[in-house]
C-alpha positions as CSV (number, residue, x, y, z in Angstrom):
1,X,88.5,64.8,-109.2
2,X,85.6,62.3,-109.3
3,X,86.6,58.8,-108.1
4,X,84.7,55.6,-108.4
5,X,85.7,52.9,-105.9
6,X,84.6,49.3,-106.5
7,X,81.2,50.1,-108.1
8,X,79.0,47.1,-108.8
9,X,75.5,46.9,-110.2
10,X,73.1,44.1,-111.2
11,X,69.8,44.1,-113.0
12,X,68.0,41.0,-111.7
13,X,70.4,38.1,-111.9
14,X,72.6,39.8,-114.4
15,X,75.6,41.7,-113.0
16,X,76.6,44.5,-115.4
17,X,79.3,46.2,-113.4
18,X,82.0,44.3,-111.4
19,X,84.0,46.3,-108.8
20,X,84.7,49.2,-111.2
21,X,87.3,51.7,-110.0
22,X,88.7,54.7,-111.8
23,X,89.1,58.5,-111.5
24,X,88.3,61.4,-113.7
25,X,91.0,64.0,-113.1
26,X,90.4,67.7,-112.8
27,X,91.1,69.5,-116.1
28,X,91.4,66.1,-117.9
29,X,89.5,64.8,-120.9
30,X,88.8,61.2,-120.0
31,X,87.6,58.9,-122.8
32,X,85.3,56.0,-121.7
33,X,85.4,53.2,-124.2
34,X,83.8,49.8,-124.4
35,X,81.6,47.7,-126.7
36,X,77.8,48.0,-126.7
37,X,76.5,46.5,-123.5
38,X,79.9,46.9,-121.7
39,X,78.4,49.1,-118.9
40,X,79.3,52.6,-119.9
41,X,75.9,54.2,-119.8
42,X,75.0,52.4,-116.5
43,X,78.2,53.8,-115.0
44,X,77.4,57.3,-116.1
45,X,73.9,57.0,-114.7
46,X,75.3,55.9,-111.4
47,X,77.7,58.9,-111.3
48,X,74.7,61.2,-111.9
49,X,72.4,59.4,-109.4
50,X,69.9,58.3,-112.0
51,X,70.8,54.7,-110.9
52,X,72.1,53.5,-107.5
53,X,75.1,51.2,-107.2
54,X,74.6,47.9,-105.4
55,X,78.0,48.5,-103.7
56,X,81.0,50.8,-103.9
57,X,81.5,54.5,-103.4
58,X,81.8,57.6,-105.5
59,X,83.7,60.6,-104.1
60,X,84.3,64.2,-105.3
61,X,87.7,65.5,-104.2
62,X,87.7,62.9,-101.4
63,X,84.1,63.6,-100.2
64,X,81.3,61.2,-100.7
65,X,79.2,62.5,-103.6
66,X,76.1,64.4,-102.7
67,X,73.0,65.7,-104.6
68,X,74.8,69.2,-104.6
69,X,77.8,67.6,-106.3
70,X,75.6,65.9,-108.9
71,X,73.6,69.1,-109.5
72,X,77.0,70.7,-110.5
73,X,77.7,68.1,-113.2
74,X,76.6,68.7,-116.7
75,X,75.1,65.5,-118.2
76,X,74.3,64.6,-121.8
77,X,72.5,61.3,-122.2
78,X,72.8,59.2,-125.4
79,X,69.1,59.5,-125.9
80,X,67.9,62.9,-126.9
81,X,65.8,64.3,-124.1
82,X,64.8,67.8,-125.2
83,X,61.4,69.0,-126.4
84,X,61.1,68.9,-130.2
85,X,58.4,71.5,-130.5
86,X,59.9,74.1,-128.1
87,X,62.3,76.9,-129.3
88,X,65.9,76.1,-128.7
89,X,66.7,79.1,-126.6
90,X,63.5,78.7,-124.5
91,X,64.4,75.2,-123.4
92,X,68.0,76.2,-122.6
93,X,66.6,79.0,-120.4
94,X,64.1,76.5,-118.9
95,X,66.9,74.1,-118.0
96,X,69.2,76.8,-116.7
97,X,66.4,78.1,-114.4
98,X,66.4,74.7,-112.6
99,X,70.0,75.5,-111.6
100,X,69.2,78.9,-110.2
101,X,70.1,81.2,-113.1
102,X,68.0,84.2,-113.6
103,X,66.1,84.4,-116.9
104,X,68.4,87.2,-118.1
105,X,71.6,85.3,-117.2
106,X,70.2,82.1,-118.7
107,X,69.3,83.7,-122.0
108,X,72.7,85.4,-122.2
109,X,74.5,82.1,-121.4
110,X,72.3,80.2,-123.9
111,X,73.0,82.6,-126.7
112,X,76.7,82.5,-125.9
113,X,76.8,78.7,-126.1
114,X,74.8,78.6,-129.4
115,X,77.2,81.0,-130.9
116,X,80.2,78.9,-129.8
117,X,78.5,75.8,-131.3
118,X,77.8,77.6,-134.6
119,X,74.0,77.8,-133.9
120,X,73.9,81.5,-133.4
121,X,71.3,82.0,-136.1
122,X,68.8,79.4,-134.8
123,X,67.9,80.3,-131.2
124,X,64.2,80.8,-132.0
125,X,63.9,77.7,-134.2
126,X,62.0,74.8,-132.7
127,X,64.3,71.9,-132.0
128,X,62.6,69.6,-134.6
129,X,63.2,72.2,-137.3
130,X,67.0,71.8,-137.2
131,X,69.1,68.9,-138.4
132,X,69.9,65.9,-136.2
133,X,73.5,67.1,-135.9
134,X,72.4,70.5,-134.7
135,X,70.0,68.8,-132.3
136,X,73.0,67.0,-130.9
137,X,74.8,70.3,-130.5
138,X,71.8,71.7,-128.6
139,X,72.1,68.7,-126.2
140,X,75.7,69.7,-125.6
141,X,74.6,73.3,-124.9
142,X,72.0,72.0,-122.5
143,X,74.8,70.1,-120.5
144,X,76.9,73.3,-120.3
145,X,74.1,75.9,-119.7
146,X,74.5,76.1,-115.9
147,X,78.3,76.4,-116.0
148,X,78.8,73.0,-114.5
149,X,81.9,72.0,-112.5
150,X,82.2,68.7,-114.4
151,X,80.8,67.1,-117.5
152,X,79.6,63.5,-118.2
153,X,78.7,63.0,-121.9
154,X,77.4,59.8,-123.5
155,X,78.2,59.7,-127.2
156,X,78.5,63.5,-127.7
157,X,79.8,63.2,-131.3
158,X,77.0,61.0,-132.6
159,X,75.4,62.4,-135.7
160,X,77.9,65.3,-136.1
161,X,79.5,66.1,-139.4
162,X,83.3,66.7,-139.5
163,X,82.9,70.5,-139.2
164,X,80.6,70.2,-136.3
165,X,82.9,67.7,-134.6
166,X,85.8,70.1,-134.8
167,X,83.8,72.9,-133.3
168,X,82.5,70.7,-130.5
169,X,86.0,69.5,-129.8
170,X,87.1,73.1,-129.3
171,X,84.2,73.9,-126.9
172,X,84.9,70.8,-124.8
173,X,88.6,71.4,-124.7
174,X,88.0,75.0,-123.6
175,X,85.8,73.7,-120.8
176,X,88.4,71.2,-119.6
177,X,91.0,74.0,-119.6
178,X,89.0,75.7,-116.8
179,X,90.1,72.8,-114.6
180,X,86.9,70.8,-114.8
181,X,86.8,67.0,-115.1
182,X,85.3,65.7,-118.3
183,X,84.2,62.1,-118.9
184,X,82.8,61.1,-122.3
185,X,82.0,57.9,-124.2
186,X,82.3,57.4,-127.9
187,X,82.6,54.6,-130.4
188,X,84.5,57.0,-132.7
189,X,88.0,55.9,-131.6
190,X,89.8,58.2,-134.0
191,X,88.2,61.2,-132.2
192,X,88.9,59.7,-128.8
193,X,92.5,59.3,-129.7
194,X,92.8,63.0,-130.7
195,X,90.9,64.3,-127.7
196,X,91.7,62.4,-124.6
197,X,94.2,63.0,-121.8
198,X,93.3,59.7,-120.1
199,X,91.6,56.6,-121.4
200,X,89.3,54.0,-119.6
201,X,88.4,50.8,-121.3
202,X,85.8,48.5,-119.9
203,X,84.6,45.1,-121.2
204,X,81.7,43.1,-119.7
205,X,81.4,45.6,-116.9
206,X,85.1,45.2,-115.8
207,X,88.0,47.6,-116.1
208,X,90.5,46.2,-118.6
209,X,92.7,49.3,-119.2
210,X,93.2,52.7,-117.5
211,X,95.9,55.4,-118.3
212,X,97.1,57.7,-121.0
213,X,97.0,56.3,-124.5
214,X,100.9,56.2,-124.5
215,X,100.9,54.3,-121.2
216,X,98.4,51.7,-122.5
217,X,100.4,51.3,-125.7
218,X,103.6,50.6,-123.7
219,X,101.8,48.1,-121.4
220,X,99.9,46.2,-124.1
221,X,101.5,46.5,-127.5
222,X,104.8,45.2,-128.8
223,X,106.6,48.3,-130.1
224,X,106.5,48.7,-133.9
225,X,108.8,50.5,-136.3
226,X,108.8,51.7,-139.9
227,X,111.9,51.4,-142.1
228,X,112.4,52.5,-145.7
229,X,115.5,52.1,-147.8
230,X,116.5,52.3,-151.5
231,X,116.6,48.5,-152.0
232,X,114.5,45.4,-151.4
233,X,114.4,44.3,-147.8
234,X,113.2,40.7,-148.0
235,X,116.1,39.9,-145.7
236,X,114.2,41.4,-142.7
237,X,112.1,38.3,-142.4
238,X,115.2,36.3,-141.5
239,X,116.1,38.4,-138.4
240,X,115.3,36.7,-135.1
241,X,112.6,38.0,-132.9
242,X,111.2,40.4,-135.6
243,X,107.6,40.1,-136.8
244,X,106.9,41.7,-140.2
245,X,103.5,43.3,-140.2
246,X,103.5,45.1,-143.5
247,X,106.0,44.7,-146.4
248,X,106.3,46.5,-149.7
249,X,109.8,45.9,-151.3
250,X,111.9,48.7,-149.8
251,X,109.3,49.6,-147.1
252,X,108.5,47.6,-144.0
253,X,106.6,47.9,-140.7
254,X,107.7,45.4,-138.1
255,X,107.3,44.6,-134.4
256,X,110.3,44.3,-132.2
257,X,110.3,43.2,-128.6
258,X,112.8,45.9,-127.5
259,X,114.9,48.8,-129.0
260,X,118.0,46.5,-129.3
261,X,116.1,44.2,-131.7
262,X,114.9,47.2,-133.7
263,X,118.4,48.6,-133.8
264,X,119.7,45.3,-135.2
265,X,117.3,45.7,-138.2
266,X,118.6,49.3,-138.7
267,X,122.2,48.2,-138.6
268,X,121.6,45.4,-141.2
269,X,119.8,47.9,-143.5
270,X,122.7,50.3,-143.3
271,X,125.1,47.6,-144.4
272,X,123.2,46.6,-147.5
273,X,121.5,49.8,-148.7
274,X,120.9,53.5,-148.0
275,X,118.3,54.2,-145.3
276,X,115.7,56.8,-146.2
277,X,113.7,56.8,-143.0
278,X,113.5,54.9,-139.7
279,X,111.0,55.7,-136.9
280,X,108.7,54.2,-134.3
281,X,105.1,53.5,-135.4
282,X,102.3,54.6,-133.1
283,X,99.7,51.9,-132.6
284,X,96.2,53.1,-133.4
285,X,93.7,53.2,-130.5
286,X,91.4,51.0,-132.4
287,X,94.0,48.2,-132.4
288,X,94.8,48.8,-128.7
289,X,91.1,48.5,-127.9
290,X,90.9,45.2,-129.7
291,X,94.0,43.9,-127.9
292,X,92.7,44.7,-124.4
293,X,89.1,43.5,-125.0
294,X,90.1,40.3,-126.7
295,X,92.9,39.3,-124.2
């Protein structure tokens, strides 16, 4: 587990992180979400030691983080940092050698990763010769090349088409299943929602939400329900404490402050018509993000 404890950082007279505290659990996929300029990249760079915190502490399994710990973290920056005119496999070998792998082991590992990421036919291509999406996958391979003990990825899905996204998701999930902590940022909230075990939301360099998606929904959102009957349900607007969000004749999505209020709607529906379906509605992560950052 990697834990950040009251991390602060300023650039000149502008403070960009304010006592930021959270943990990245072992074997957990942790989504790191925030608007542009919220401090995500700065936080990741502090974890890796690229930047120093002004105050606060980072620990790994209870021990203060060391250069050895940081060397065991696979990092993918948002900006592409590989060599465009160098063959893909050669630069993966080059990076792996920095972490102590033999040339033979590095080549075998590099080819294995490229195969997993559907780049098995391109190891000898120069990086600039492949598409931007494939360049992004090479960046991911570079973060994984030395079999790291944790991953920190800044916008790993940027530029990937839907097929590439699915393949990358599989690779990252497989890595987390080994027990490694994974922290990744993304503006693609639909992907974050599918992938994460835990979610961290920051706004203006401050932590505004931290937990599983279901925990955050229960803390921040009024529960919603969907009801469909075989008759018009205009009457639902007259029930106290109910907020109608969407309405289409015999179909309604409404917010209720508690299960008893939702049950009152259901009982009324049963008395006036035949109920076809009634179920809770899951609030999308995009809306949850808007709620916590605009509070």
